[in-house]
C-alpha positions, 0 to 999 in steps of 0.5 A: 714190748709195752713195759720194761722186763722185770730184772730178776734172777733165774735161781730159786729163792730159798724156801721155794720150788722150781717147776721141776720139783713137783714131789708134793701132790696139789690135791689132797686125797678124798674118800667117797662116803656111802651117801655119795659125798666127799670126805677129806682123807687128810686135813691138808687143803691145797692153797691157791692164790689169785692176784686181782679182785675183779668180777672174774676173780670173785667168780673164780674164787667162788668156784675154787672154794666150792671145789675144795681149795683154800683160796687167798686173794691178793688185792690192792684194796683188801679192806674194801674188797673183802666183803665181795668174796665168800667168807671162806676166801682170805682177802689180803694184800698181794705180797701176803697172797703169793707166799703160801700158794704154789699155783697163782691165778693172774686175774689182771689186765695185760697193762697191769702186769708190770705192777706185779714186778715188785713181787718177783722174788715171792713169785719165783718158782711158782706156777702163774696161770694167765686167765686174761683175754685181749680185746680184738684191737689188742690182739691185732696190735701185739705180736706176743700173747698175754701169756707169753708177755707174762712169761717174759716178765717173770722168767723164773716162773712157770706160766700156764694159759687156762680158763680164758674161754670161761666166763664169770657166769659159767664159773658160778654156775656149778657143775651144770656146765661140766661139758665146757672144754678149757684149752690149756697150754704151757712149755712145762708139761708138769705144770700143765698137768697140775693145772689140768687136774685143778680144772678137772676138779672144778668141773671142766674138761681140760684140753691140751693145746701144746706149748705156750706158743699156742696161747695166741690161738687160745686167746683168739677163741673168745674173740670169735663171733659165731664162726660156724654161723656165718654161712648158715646165716647168709643162707637163711637171709638169702632165702628170706630175701628171695621168698619175701620178694616173691611173695611181695610180687604175688600178693602186693604188686600184682593187685596194685598193677592189675586191679589198682588195689593197695595191699601194702599193709600186708608187708609187715605181717601177712607177707612176713608170715608167708615168707617165714614158713618157706624159709624154715621148710627149705632150711629143714630140707637142707639139713638132710639133703647133704646126708642123701648126697653123701650116701649117693657118693658112697654108693657110687664109689663103693667105699667110705674111705674117699673124702667128700668134696669140700663144699659137701664137707662144709655143708655137713659141718653146718647142719646143726646151725641150719637146723636151729635157724629152721627152728627159729623161723618156724617159731616166728611163723607160729607166733605171727600166725597166732597174732594174725587175728589181732590185726585191724585189717582182719577185723575189717575183713570179718565185718565186710564178710558179715555185711556181704552175707546179710546183703546176699541173704545167706544164713550159713557159709559153712564149708565142710571141706575148708573146715577139715583142711584147716583143722588138719593143716593146723594140727600137722603144723603143731606136730611139726613144730613140736618135733623141731623143738625136740631136735633143737633141745637135743642139739644143745651140748648139755642135753646131748651129753646125756644121750648115748650115740644111739639115742642121739642118732634116733632123735636127730636122724629118724625123728628129724626125718619125721619132722620133715615129713610132717612139714611136707604134709603141713605144706600140702594141706595148706596148698590143697588144690590151689596148685591146679587153679589158674587164678593162683598163678599171678604174673604167671608165677606159681604159688609159693608153696609149690617152690618150697616143695621141690627140695624136700620132695627130692630128699623124701623120694631119695630117702625112700629109694635108699630104704629099698633092700638092694640099696640099704644092704649095700650102703650098710656094707660100705659103712661097715668097711666093705669096698668094691673092687677098684674103689677110688681112694682120695687122700683124706685131709689132715684132721679128717674124721670119718665118723664126723662125715658119716651121715645117717640116711 
């Protein structure tokens, strides 16, 4: 305990309500006008208090006012802070702010909680909403969550943990972030319901996290740094290192060792631009490979009610992140390719080629086959990147929420497979007949593009097999609940979602 506990009585103060006395609705009833606007059915506006006048408090006050609440802000310097809040917000001293409001948002840091003890009598019986977040060091140092610590300081109040996962910017962005979930926890169901109603009115989705003991988990959520991206990022980095080293050996080290030519200038641009599409292509195939493996397991077992192996289960859950990293690498490849002609080395190559043409007295170097190959190669690459862009955009929650399940499945599954096909054709057009030329095998290593074709071709061939009527009908029956006699059932893990594991093939 960092600060002494406030000594206050647990008895209700005259003129206030205990948490159980919720006979008065928090929100005034509203009617919808013919033009879609909201009109108040009563003149009463719910009053909400905010203790604190920092950035988050200002954003919170703006969102509350825009949601139809009357907001009173308590500040230690009300005259200086009043100009930073909307004109509809009343900024006053803390003692006056907590009086008329039944729900009060505590928007101060944990170390300042003890300064609120002078308001113990006025706060008794009210609902305190803790919106604070500890730093990573504070989270490890304290055994109590901020909300539990606040509840220990004010035992006559009802403490609710909410809105700590929402940033100040999100609060000011209006209804555009309606998809954002807000975890809420409290030991008092009625107070939690009331705050949930406010959160919903503000345009967010309340998520019940149970009692106040869950506040430590809720406060840990903003401290996590991309928890679902660790494995996909390591996978992408591993592929990048492998292909970069492979291309370095073939394009830089080989001419240096065998021909004594220095090609190290290729490392920043050429080798990088050869590596990025390899990583993007393999990552895209790894998005659809687990779905193929899942379908094969379901066909083999004859049931969809057996859990997948843990490695496949985790793989399925990381497909979105792997796909976005594939799009990132493909986008970088497009930019690098666009910048290749800007290199000084490229200009020298053009001049040297022109000089050689003059010396050999050749007036025309036009190669019809190469012209067609490059035209088709570039066109397929642009189409593949466009498909990847569509997949990346529809994976965003704000866009995905506008699509029904059939639309989302069509884009992510069908159009995603089209993107894989286009990428495969793009790679094959790039390689053309080079896989059959002996001079392309430097240090007896095959061209890089031949390595990248392995996994995608497995996915495409297996996908084609699953489209055969004998397999597609059986797979469809299994996914509709049919089971073969003697099907193996494995215990499903806790919180296992069959819908989440079902993969479209």
